[in-house]
A tleap script that builds the chain and sets N, CA, C and O, in Angstrom:
source leaprc.protein.ff14SB
mol = sequence {
  NMET PRO GLU PRO VAL GLY ASN ALA ARG CYS
  GLY ASN PRO VAL PRO ALA GLY THR GLY ASP
  LEU GLY ARG SER LEU LEU VAL ALA ILE ASP
  GLU TRP ALA ASP ARG GLY ILE ALA PRO SER
  ALA GLU GLY PHE VAL ARG ALA VAL VAL ASN
  ALA VAL ALA GLU LEU VAL LYS ALA ARG PHE
  LEU LEU PRO HIE ASP ALA GLU ARG TYR VAL
  ALA ALA ALA LYS GLU THR GLN VAL LEU CLYS
}
set mol.1.N position { 0.850 -1.176 0.000 }
set mol.1.CA position { 0.000 0.000 0.000 }
set mol.1.C position { 0.895 1.238 0.000 }
set mol.1.O position { 1.852 1.304 0.772 }
set mol.2.N position { 0.600 2.219 -0.852 }
set mol.2.CA position { 1.430 3.430 -0.893 }
set mol.2.C position { 1.286 4.252 0.381 }
set mol.2.O position { 0.272 4.195 1.077 }
set mol.3.N position { 2.329 5.013 0.661 }
set mol.3.CA position { 2.309 5.894 1.828 }
set mol.3.C position { 1.274 7.003 1.629 }
set mol.3.O position { 1.126 7.520 0.522 }
set mol.4.N position { 0.548 7.375 2.711 }
set mol.4.CA position { -0.417 8.479 2.600 }
set mol.4.C position { 0.301 9.779 2.247 }
set mol.4.O position { 1.421 10.028 2.692 }
set mol.5.N position { -0.340 10.570 1.469 }
set mol.5.CA position { 0.200 11.869 1.077 }
set mol.5.C position { -0.543 12.936 1.864 }
set mol.5.O position { -1.774 12.933 1.897 }
set mol.6.N position { 0.183 13.845 2.495 }
set mol.6.CA position { -0.441 14.921 3.251 }
set mol.6.C position { -1.223 15.849 2.336 }
set mol.6.O position { -0.804 16.141 1.216 }
set mol.7.N position { -2.337 16.295 2.817 }
set mol.7.CA position { -3.177 17.213 2.046 }
set mol.7.C position { -3.365 18.462 2.890 }
set mol.7.O position { -4.012 18.415 3.936 }
set mol.8.N position { -2.804 19.575 2.443 }
set mol.8.CA position { -2.882 20.817 3.208 }
set mol.8.C position { -4.319 21.257 3.433 }
set mol.8.O position { -4.616 21.914 4.430 }
set mol.9.N position { -5.215 20.901 2.515 }
set mol.9.CA position { -6.608 21.299 2.659 }
set mol.9.C position { -7.239 20.680 3.900 }
set mol.9.O position { -8.092 21.299 4.537 }
set mol.10.N position { -6.828 19.467 4.246 }
set mol.10.CA position { -7.410 18.790 5.404 }
set mol.10.C position { -6.914 19.393 6.713 }
set mol.10.O position { -7.625 19.348 7.717 }
set mol.11.N position { -5.717 19.952 6.720 }
set mol.11.CA position { -5.148 20.470 7.945 }
set mol.11.C position { -5.441 21.923 8.218 }
set mol.11.O position { -5.268 22.384 9.346 }
set mol.12.N position { -5.881 22.659 7.212 }
set mol.12.CA position { -6.120 24.088 7.398 }
set mol.12.C position { -7.481 24.335 8.016 }
set mol.12.O position { -8.480 23.786 7.552 }
set mol.13.N position { -7.536 25.151 9.052 }
set mol.13.CA position { -8.834 25.466 9.650 }
set mol.13.C position { -9.707 26.277 8.702 }
set mol.13.O position { -9.217 27.055 7.884 }
set mol.14.N position { -10.983 26.079 8.832 }
set mol.14.CA position { -11.967 26.796 8.022 }
set mol.14.C position { -12.717 27.737 8.958 }
set mol.14.O position { -13.023 27.342 10.083 }
set mol.15.N position { -13.023 28.956 8.545 }
set mol.15.CA position { -13.786 29.841 9.427 }
set mol.15.C position { -15.088 29.179 9.883 }
set mol.15.O position { -15.681 28.393 9.145 }
set mol.16.N position { -15.521 29.496 11.081 }
set mol.16.CA position { -16.755 28.916 11.621 }
set mol.16.C position { -17.924 29.213 10.695 }
set mol.16.O position { -17.969 30.253 10.037 }
set mol.17.N position { -18.844 28.303 10.658 }
set mol.17.CA position { -20.014 28.469 9.795 }
set mol.17.C position { -20.359 27.143 9.154 }
set mol.17.O position { -20.111 26.086 9.732 }
set mol.18.N position { -20.920 27.192 7.984 }
set mol.18.CA position { -21.369 25.971 7.327 }
set mol.18.C position { -20.218 25.085 6.903 }
set mol.18.O position { -20.438 23.903 6.638 }
set mol.19.N position { -19.007 25.596 6.827 }
set mol.19.CA position { -17.862 24.799 6.398 }
set mol.19.C position { -17.362 23.830 7.443 }
set mol.19.O position { -16.633 22.896 7.110 }
set mol.20.N position { -17.732 24.022 8.703 }
set mol.20.CA position { -17.214 23.157 9.764 }
set mol.20.C position { -17.591 21.699 9.559 }
set mol.20.O position { -16.743 20.819 9.708 }
set mol.21.N position { -18.837 21.425 9.224 }
set mol.21.CA position { -19.266 20.054 9.012 }
set mol.21.C position { -18.579 19.482 7.779 }
set mol.21.O position { -18.131 18.335 7.788 }
set mol.22.N position { -18.498 20.275 6.729 }
set mol.22.CA position { -17.827 19.818 5.520 }
set mol.22.C position { -16.369 19.495 5.759 }
set mol.22.O position { -15.860 18.511 5.223 }
set mol.23.N position { -15.684 20.308 6.556 }
set mol.23.CA position { -14.275 20.061 6.857 }
set mol.23.C position { -14.121 18.775 7.649 }
set mol.23.O position { -13.223 17.982 7.367 }
set mol.24.N position { -14.981 18.554 8.638 }
set mol.24.CA position { -14.866 17.337 9.441 }
set mol.24.C position { -15.122 16.105 8.581 }
set mol.24.O position { -14.484 15.069 8.772 }
set mol.25.N position { -16.058 16.213 7.630 }
set mol.25.CA position { -16.301 15.090 6.726 }
set mol.25.C position { -15.107 14.861 5.809 }
set mol.25.O position { -14.748 13.717 5.529 }
set mol.26.N position { -14.489 15.944 5.338 }
set mol.26.CA position { -13.313 15.830 4.488 }
set mol.26.C position { -12.174 15.142 5.231 }
set mol.26.O position { -11.500 14.279 4.669 }
set mol.27.N position { -11.957 15.513 6.479 }
set mol.27.CA position { -10.903 14.892 7.288 }
set mol.27.C position { -11.214 13.412 7.504 }
set mol.27.O position { -10.321 12.573 7.396 }
set mol.28.N position { -12.479 13.082 7.811 }
set mol.28.CA position { -12.863 11.691 8.033 }
set mol.28.C position { -12.652 10.856 6.770 }
set mol.28.O position { -12.135 9.741 6.841 }
set mol.29.N position { -13.046 11.389 5.625 }
set mol.29.CA position { -12.867 10.660 4.367 }
set mol.29.C position { -11.380 10.495 4.062 }
set mol.29.O position { -10.960 9.442 3.582 }
set mol.30.N position { -10.588 11.521 4.337 }
set mol.30.CA position { -9.151 11.456 4.110 }
set mol.30.C position { -8.513 10.377 4.989 }
set mol.30.O position { -7.685 9.599 4.514 }
set mol.31.N position { -8.893 10.329 6.259 }
set mol.31.CA position { -8.353 9.300 7.158 }
set mol.31.C position { -8.780 7.906 6.711 }
set mol.31.O position { -7.996 6.960 6.790 }
set mol.32.N position { -10.009 7.778 6.245 }
set mol.32.CA position { -10.512 6.489 5.775 }
set mol.32.C position { -9.717 6.034 4.549 }
set mol.32.O position { -9.302 4.878 4.465 }
set mol.33.N position { -9.509 6.948 3.606 }
set mol.33.CA position { -8.810 6.598 2.369 }
set mol.33.C position { -7.322 6.338 2.609 }
set mol.33.O position { -6.766 5.381 2.071 }
set mol.34.N position { -6.679 7.180 3.409 }
set mol.34.CA position { -5.232 7.069 3.601 }
set mol.34.C position { -4.821 6.016 4.622 }
set mol.34.O position { -3.821 5.324 4.435 }
set mol.35.N position { -5.586 5.893 5.694 }
set mol.35.CA position { -5.161 5.034 6.812 }
set mol.35.C position { -6.098 3.873 7.083 }
set mol.35.O position { -5.812 3.038 7.941 }
set mol.36.N position { -7.214 3.804 6.366 }
set mol.36.CA position { -8.159 2.714 6.596 }
set mol.36.C position { -8.962 2.869 7.875 }
set mol.36.O position { -9.528 1.897 8.376 }
set mol.37.N position { -9.018 4.089 8.409 }
set mol.37.CA position { -9.772 4.358 9.640 }
set mol.37.C position { -11.189 4.765 9.246 }
set mol.37.O position { -11.430 5.907 8.855 }
set mol.38.N position { -12.116 3.826 9.352 }
set mol.38.CA position { -13.504 4.107 8.967 }
set mol.38.C position { -14.179 4.996 10.016 }
set mol.38.O position { -13.935 4.837 11.212 }
set mol.39.N position { -15.027 5.930 9.572 }
set mol.39.CA position { -15.774 6.752 10.525 }
set mol.39.C position { -16.721 5.878 11.343 }
set mol.39.O position { -17.217 4.863 10.853 }
set mol.40.N position { -16.961 6.264 12.555 }
set mol.40.CA position { -17.843 5.475 13.417 }
set mol.40.C position { -19.295 5.929 13.277 }
set mol.40.O position { -19.574 7.077 12.933 }
set mol.41.N position { -20.209 5.002 13.552 }
set mol.41.CA position { -21.632 5.340 13.531 }
set mol.41.C position { -21.943 6.371 14.608 }
set mol.41.O position { -22.780 7.249 14.402 }
set mol.42.N position { -21.272 6.273 15.760 }
set mol.42.CA position { -21.490 7.239 16.840 }
set mol.42.C position { -21.042 8.633 16.414 }
set mol.42.O position { -21.665 9.633 16.772 }
set mol.43.N position { -19.963 8.687 15.651 }
set mol.43.CA position { -19.489 9.978 15.157 }
set mol.43.C position { -20.484 10.609 14.198 }
set mol.43.O position { -20.655 11.828 14.182 }
set mol.44.N position { -21.143 9.771 13.394 }
set mol.44.CA position { -22.170 10.266 12.477 }
set mol.44.C position { -23.320 10.885 13.259 }
set mol.44.O position { -23.773 11.985 12.942 }
set mol.45.N position { -23.788 10.178 14.279 }
set mol.45.CA position { -24.896 10.691 15.106 }
set mol.45.C position { -24.466 11.977 15.807 }
set mol.45.O position { -25.234 12.937 15.867 }
set mol.46.N position { -23.257 12.000 16.333 }
set mol.46.CA position { -22.752 13.195 17.020 }
set mol.46.C position { -22.679 14.385 16.058 }
set mol.46.O position { -22.985 15.515 16.438 }
set mol.47.N position { -22.271 14.125 14.812 }
set mol.47.CA position { -22.212 15.201 13.816 }
set mol.47.C position { -23.604 15.751 13.519 }
set mol.47.O position { -23.779 16.960 13.368 }
set mol.48.N position { -24.590 14.863 13.438 }
set mol.48.CA position { -25.971 15.308 13.203 }
set mol.48.C position { -26.466 16.121 14.391 }
set mol.48.O position { -27.068 17.179 14.208 }
set mol.49.N position { -26.220 15.642 15.594 }
set mol.49.CA position { -26.655 16.356 16.808 }
set mol.49.C position { -26.038 17.757 16.850 }
set mol.49.O position { -26.735 18.735 17.118 }
set mol.50.N position { -24.750 17.849 16.588 }
set mol.50.CA position { -24.078 19.153 16.613 }
set mol.50.C position { -24.589 20.076 15.507 }
set mol.50.O position { -24.781 21.271 15.727 }
set mol.51.N position { -24.807 19.514 14.323 }
set mol.51.CA position { -25.276 20.334 13.201 }
set mol.51.C position { -26.674 20.880 13.461 }
set mol.51.O position { -26.925 22.065 13.243 }
set mol.52.N position { -27.594 20.021 13.930 }
set mol.52.CA position { -28.958 20.512 14.150 }
set mol.52.C position { -29.005 21.489 15.321 }
set mol.52.O position { -29.830 22.402 15.323 }
set mol.53.N position { -28.138 21.314 16.312 }
set mol.53.CA position { -28.102 22.254 17.433 }
set mol.53.C position { -27.742 23.657 16.936 }
set mol.53.O position { -28.343 24.648 17.352 }
set mol.54.N position { -26.757 23.725 16.043 }
set mol.54.CA position { -26.370 25.024 15.477 }
set mol.54.C position { -27.482 25.608 14.616 }
set mol.54.O position { -27.713 26.817 14.632 }
set mol.55.N position { -28.172 24.754 13.865 }
set mol.55.CA position { -29.258 25.238 13.016 }
set mol.55.C position { -30.438 25.747 13.840 }
set mol.55.O position { -31.075 26.735 13.473 }
set mol.56.N position { -30.730 25.072 14.952 }
set mol.56.CA position { -31.807 25.538 15.844 }
set mol.56.C position { -31.398 26.867 16.479 }
set mol.56.O position { -32.200 27.797 16.563 }
set mol.57.N position { -30.146 26.945 16.922 }
set mol.57.CA position { -29.640 28.165 17.547 }
set mol.57.C position { -29.726 29.358 16.585 }
set mol.57.O position { -30.040 30.476 16.994 }
set mol.58.N position { -29.442 29.100 15.302 }
set mol.58.CA position { -29.494 30.155 14.293 }
set mol.58.C position { -30.907 30.369 13.743 }
set mol.58.O position { -31.124 31.204 12.865 }
set mol.59.N position { -31.855 29.607 14.271 }
set mol.59.CA position { -33.273 29.688 13.873 }
set mol.59.C position { -33.511 29.311 12.411 }
set mol.59.O position { -34.404 29.847 11.754 }
set mol.60.N position { -32.690 28.377 11.913 }
set mol.60.CA position { -32.900 27.834 10.572 }
set mol.60.C position { -33.680 26.523 10.624 }
set mol.60.O position { -34.110 26.008 9.591 }
set mol.61.N position { -33.860 25.983 11.837 }
set mol.61.CA position { -34.530 24.703 12.001 }
set mol.61.C position { -35.328 24.734 13.299 }
set mol.61.O position { -34.844 25.220 14.321 }
set mol.62.N position { -36.537 24.221 13.255 }
set mol.62.CA position { -37.367 24.162 14.465 }
set mol.62.C position { -36.907 23.002 15.350 }
set mol.62.O position { -36.474 21.970 14.838 }
set mol.63.N position { -36.998 23.163 16.687 }
set mol.63.CA position { -36.559 22.093 17.584 }
set mol.63.C position { -37.229 20.749 17.296 }
set mol.63.O position { -36.578 19.707 17.371 }
set mol.64.N position { -38.514 20.764 16.970 }
set mol.64.CA position { -39.215 19.514 16.688 }
set mol.64.C position { -38.592 18.800 15.473 }
set mol.64.O position { -38.420 17.581 15.478 }
set mol.65.N position { -38.265 19.571 14.450 }
set mol.65.CA position { -37.632 18.992 13.266 }
set mol.65.C position { -36.232 18.477 13.591 }
set mol.65.O position { -35.808 17.442 13.077 }
set mol.66.N position { -35.525 19.203 14.442 }
set mol.66.CA position { -34.180 18.766 14.847 }
set mol.66.C position { -34.253 17.410 15.537 }
set mol.66.O position { -33.413 16.545 15.290 }
set mol.67.N position { -35.240 17.217 16.392 }
set mol.67.CA position { -35.408 15.932 17.077 }
set mol.67.C position { -35.642 14.809 16.073 }
set mol.67.O position { -35.140 13.699 16.250 }
set mol.68.N position { -36.398 15.094 15.029 }
set mol.68.CA position { -36.663 14.077 13.994 }
set mol.68.C position { -35.382 13.694 13.260 }
set mol.68.O position { -35.159 12.518 12.973 }
set mol.69.N position { -34.534 14.686 12.954 }
set mol.69.CA position { -33.263 14.391 12.285 }
set mol.69.C position { -32.360 13.539 13.173 }
set mol.69.O position { -31.729 12.597 12.694 }
set mol.70.N position { -32.298 13.861 14.448 }
set mol.70.CA position { -31.458 13.094 15.372 }
set mol.70.C position { -31.985 11.664 15.502 }
set mol.70.O position { -31.205 10.712 15.490 }
set mol.71.N position { -33.300 11.513 15.626 }
set mol.71.CA position { -33.889 10.173 15.731 }
set mol.71.C position { -33.587 9.359 14.475 }
set mol.71.O position { -33.261 8.175 14.565 }
set mol.72.N position { -33.693 9.982 13.320 }
set mol.72.CA position { -33.404 9.283 12.064 }
set mol.72.C position { -31.931 8.882 11.989 }
set mol.72.O position { -31.609 7.800 11.499 }
set mol.73.N position { -31.041 9.742 12.469 }
set mol.73.CA position { -29.610 9.425 12.461 }
set mol.73.C position { -29.316 8.236 13.368 }
set mol.73.O position { -28.474 7.399 13.045 }
set mol.74.N position { -30.008 8.161 14.502 }
set mol.74.CA position { -29.784 7.047 15.433 }
set mol.74.C position { -30.308 5.721 14.871 }
set mol.74.O position { -29.769 4.657 15.175 }
set mol.75.N position { -31.355 5.791 14.055 }
set mol.75.CA position { -31.963 4.577 13.509 }
set mol.75.C position { -31.319 4.102 12.218 }
set mol.75.O position { -31.497 2.947 11.831 }
set mol.76.N position { -30.586 4.955 11.556 }
set mol.76.CA position { -30.049 4.611 10.247 }
set mol.76.C position { -28.968 3.534 10.358 }
set mol.76.O position { -28.376 3.335 11.418 }
set mol.77.N position { -28.731 2.860 9.263 }
set mol.77.CA position { -27.694 1.843 9.193 }
set mol.77.C position { -26.411 2.386 8.571 }
set mol.77.O position { -25.512 1.620 8.220 }
set mol.78.N position { -26.328 3.717 8.436 }
set mol.78.CA position { -25.136 4.337 7.874 }
set mol.78.C position { -23.938 4.017 8.757 }
set mol.78.O position { -23.986 4.189 9.975 }
set mol.79.N position { -22.884 3.558 8.142 }
set mol.79.CA position { -21.613 3.243 8.804 }
set mol.79.C position { -21.709 2.098 9.817 }
set mol.79.O position { -20.836 1.972 10.676 }
set mol.80.N position { -22.730 1.278 9.736 }
set mol.80.CA position { -22.831 0.139 10.656 }
set mol.80.C position { -22.505 -1.136 9.935 }
set mol.80.O position { -22.534 -2.209 10.537 }
savepdb mol mol.pdb
quit
């Protein structure tokens, strides 16, 4: 297997905002591809919980809808 190649894009911080989730996904995909470290199902649920919390705080999502997204994330078979 070839040695992983560093990617400056994965290491550079992104200003707070909508890019935070995208950056964390980019880092997770990079680790999976380079090192074989698969993302965990718990990490997926945690990412959904954090994302909907920010959306509720910014009033882009109603709390009831946020609960539905979190419940769906917990029930999904993604990464299991």
